[in-house]
N, C-alpha and C positions, 0 to 999 in steps of 0.2 A: 397242875404243875408237872412238867416232864419227870418221869421216874428214872430208875437206874438204867433200864434198857434203852430208853430214849437217849440218855446221856452217852451211852456207849455207841449208839448209832451216830450221834453227832460227832463224837471223837473219830469214828471210822471215816466219816465224810471228810474231816479235816486231814486225815491221813491219806485218803485217796478219793477225791471228790466224785469221780465217775465210776467208782468200783461197782460192779453189778450187785444187785440186791442179794443174789445167791452167795457171792463171796462175803459180803457183809454179814449175812446170816450165819455162815460157817464160822466167821471170826468171833461173833458175839454169842453164839450158841442158841440161836432162835431159828424159827422157820422163815423161809423166804417171804411167804405171805405176810407173816407178822411184821417183819422188817419193812416191807413195802407199805403196809398199812400205817405203821407208826410214823414212817417218814412223811407220807402224804398228810397225816394229821398235823405234824409239826409245820409243814409248809402252809397248810390251810389256816392255821392259827397265827401265822406270821412270825413264828419264833426262829425259823431257819430259811435261808435262801441260798441256793447254790447257783452261781452264775459265772459265765465265761467272760473274759476280758482280753483285749489286746495289750500286751506289755508296752508301757510307754517308751521304754528304751528301743523297742523295735522300730519306732518311727522317729527317733532322734529327740525324744522329749525326756525331761526329768520332772520330779515332783518338788514342789515348794510348800512350805508350811507358812500360812499367813495368820497373824494375830491382829484382829481388827477391833479396835476400841470404838464403840458406837454411842450415840445418844440413846439413852434408854427408851425414849418414846418413838424411836425410828428403827430400832434393831429388828423388830419382827418382820417388817416389810423387806429390809435388806437381806435378812437371812432367807426368807422365802425366795427371793430372786436368785440368791447365790446357789441354793441347792438344786435349782432347775438348770444350772449351767453344766453342760457335759464335761467341761474341763475341771470342775470341782468334784473330787472323789470322796470327800469326807467333810463333815461339818457338824459342829456342836456349839451351843451357847454355854458360856462360862462366866465366871466372875460376877455372880449375881444377875446374869442376863445382860450385862453391858459389853460383853466381849464375844466375838465370833472367832473360833479357831477352825481353820479349814485347810485341807490339802488340795492343791491344784496342779495341773500339768501344763507345762509350756516349754519353749525352747531352752536348752541349757545355756545358750550364748547370752541371753538377755531376758530376764524375767519381765522387763517392761514392754517386751514385744506383744504381750497378750492384750487384747482389747479390754479384758476384765480388769487387769491391774492398771491400765491407763485410766479407766473410768472411776475406780474406787476412790482415789484421793479427791476427786472432784465432787463426790457424793456428799451432800450435807449431813447425812447420818454418820459419816466417818469422822472420828476425832483424831485417831492415830492409826498408823498402819506399819506393821513390822513383818518383813518377809525373809525367810531363810531357806536355803536349798537343803533338801534331804540328800545327803551324800552316800549313805549306805544303810541298808536294813540289816539288823542283827538277827541271828537265829536261822535255822533251816528246819524244814519239816514241821513236826509238832512243836518244836521249841520256839518257832516263830508265831505260834497261835496262842490265843487265850485258852487255858486249860483249867481255870479255877473252878469250873462247874462240876468237875468230877468225871466219871465215865472212863477211868483209866484203862488203857490197853497194855497187855504184856508185849514184850519184844516179839514173841512168836505171833501174836495177833497182828501186830503191825507188819511183820514180814509177809504174812498171808495176804494182807490187803494190798501191799505194794509189789507183789510178786511180778517179775518181768518188767517193772518200770525202771527207767533209767533217767538220771538227771538231764535236763535240757543241755544240749551240746552246741547249739548254734550252727551256722549263722542264722540270723533272723530272716524270715521270709517276707517278701513284699505282699501287702494286702491289696487285692484287686476288687473291682466292682462286683465280680462274680462271687466273691466271698461274702458279700453283704448279707444275703439271706441266711447263710450258715451262721455268721457271727450274731445276727439279730436273734435267731432262735436260741443260741447258747447264752446270750446276754439275758434273755427272758427266763431261761431254764437251763442251767449248766449241766443237768442230767437228762436233757432231751434225748429220747431214744433215736437210734439210727433210722428207724422207720419215719419218725417225725422229721429228721434232718433231710431225708430223701424227699419227703413231701414238700418241705419248705424250699429246697434248692432246685428241685427238678432233676437232680443228678442221679446216677446209679448208686447203689449201695457201695460198690467198690470205689467209686470216685470219692464219696463222702469219707470212707475209711482212710483212703490215701491222703486226702487233704487234712483231715483231723490229725493224722500221725505226723505229717510234715510240720504243721503249725505247732503242735504240742512238743515234739522232739526238739524243735529249734528254739523253744522258749517264747515264740511269738504269741501263742495262746496259752493263757493260764486260767486257773479257776479259783474263785474266792468262796468261802463259806461264811456268809454273814449271819450273826447270831444276835437275837434280842436278849439281853442279859437279865432283865427283870423277871421274866417267867422262870428263869433258872436260879432265882434267889439272890441275885447280885444287883444292888440298886445304886451303888456309888461309883462313879467314874471320875478319874483324875488324870490330868496331863502333868507329867513331871518334866521340868526343865533342869537338867543337871549339867554341872561343869566339872570336868576331870582333866588332868594333864594330858597333853597329846600322846605321850608315849604309852599311856594306859587306856586310851580310847577303845581300842579293839577288845582288850580283855574285860574291861568293865561293861562295855556294851553287850558282849556275849553272855556275861554272868547275869546281867539284868534280864535279858531275853529268856533265860531259862526258868525264871520264876513263873509259876502258874498264873499269877495275877496279871501278868503283862500281856496285853493284846498286841502291842507293837513297840519296838525299840529301834531307834535309828540314830545315826550320826548326822548332825546338822551343822550348817555354818552359823555364825553369829556368836553372841556372848556366852550362850549355853551351847555345848557341843553334843549333847545327847538329849533327845526327846523320847519319852516313854509314856504310853497310855496304860494306866492300871485300872482294873475292874475289880471292885471289892464288894463284900456283902453290905457293909454299913460303915459309919464313921469309925467305930472301934476297930473294925477289920483293917481299914486304911491306916489308922494310927499304928497298929501293931506291925503292919507291913513296912511302914516308913521307919519306925524306931528299931525294929528287930532284924529286918532283912536288908532294906536299902542302907541303913546306917552301918551295917556290918561289912559293907563292901569298901575296901581301902580306896583312898585317893579321890573320893567325891568331895570336892572342895567348896561346892556351893549348889544350892537348888532352890527352885520355886515350884509351887503347886497351884494349878488351876483346877477348880472343881467344876465339873459339868453340871449345868442346870437342866439342860434338855438336849437329847440327841436329835439331829436333823437328818443326817445322811451317813451311810456306811458304804464304802466302796461302790457297789452297784445297786444299792437299795435306799429308798427313802424310808424314814420312820414316820408313819402317819397313823394316828388313832391307835397307838400301841401295837402296830404291826409293821413288818418289813414288806415293802412293795417295790416293784421294779422302778429304778430311777431313769429319767430321760437320758438319752445318750445317742451317739452317732449310730450305734448298731441296735438300738431298742426300737422295735416297730411301734409307731404311734397307734393309738386305738382307732379302729376303723380302716386300717390299712390291710389289704389282703395278704395272705401268705405268699411268700416268694416275690412280693411286689416291692420295688424300691420306692420309698417315700419320696414324694415330690420335694425338690429343693434340698434334699439331704446332702450333706457335705462330707467328704472324706476326712479322716483324722491324720 
């Protein structure tokens, strides 16, 4: 099980996903070699994956949350098909295994435009389908990440890790075919070295650095740190569907996002206007969180809780055999494809 130093390294990555090992080492008080070795061990064991992704808003898309009630005897095959779709960015089985909760990307103008959402109602496995738009994500920096596993960093440590970094300022940059090898390498490994990115793209180091800076500073390129919570001692996941008065939406959402147990909190359309994903140690831990922390927040007038049965996909990672592995996507190179080679038949996003 990851120890206290491992947890601080994970927290440092959430603070600055591509921070050099030397800077992380200085922040956590360990040698650079130790930090690099510990990080590689976490990656090999499938506990941590850092990956780059193109922000959906940069190409005119938004995210939707879908609750798909399924026939229990057909849910496995449908879930397997869904997680292989690049537009699906998150998926889990809930409600005793009869419901799939997933996030997917599509046009903001009409969720029915996607092939996936046109196909789902016709699938015999689907009994009911409910879709809401994610309007806004609450929290910024570490407050938008799950922090319940420990590894706390002081304000000084966080400042060291983020030294020189500025919030994305836009406007979004257009993604071209020439960017594909760069984005494929970062989708596979968000901490890919500059030398590897040079090799993947065939560009000069200067060009790699300039393009990275342009994509990151505009907010077009972002990084996720996917975590497998079970090895970190947290075995119970729940999705909270909350209802609050509209005038309290922002305040309540930000307060929920600040809790260490929360992995995501966002404003959504539909009968519930906040969705939050909580990660807890066990049933007692979830009960205490609901009755002592969530219950203490004013103006929550209704809620529903969906308990995860099994995780299927996180952002850019599949959950297979108790490990995080790269998920298929438009910028993830299929096995057998050479470096810097554009996969045949690949489509832009």
